[in-house]
C-alpha positions, 0 to 999 in steps of 0.5 A: 448407097446404090441398089443392092443387086444379085451380083452383090449378094452372090459376092457376099455369099461366096465370101461367106462360104456355104454353096459350091461356086456352080450353085450360085451361077445361072438363074438363082433369084427364085431358088430357095437358099436351102437348095443353094446350100445355105442353111440358117447358120450360113445365112446368118453369116451372110446377113452379118457380112451385109450389115458390116459391109454396107453399114445397115441393120437388117431384120432378123427374119431376112435369114430364114432358109426358105427365102429366095435371093429375090426376097432377100434383095427386096428386103435389103433394098427396102432397108437401104432406101428407107432414108 
């Protein structure tokens, strides 16, 4: 798989619901997920969608609401490129 990007994450976040479309535009890399309208339940849904779509298993702590998209993308890429 290629590198997981912010665009990939935003597409999955929009598909899973949670934030308004406007909240996922602009420079959101370092915004906490909670500020983007994603609570822990919404993040679990996003995590499940990523796992299913990319055929990977992510650590449970990736869905912590205080994390940012940048931190999530870094964790996802560390799993994707672990092989």
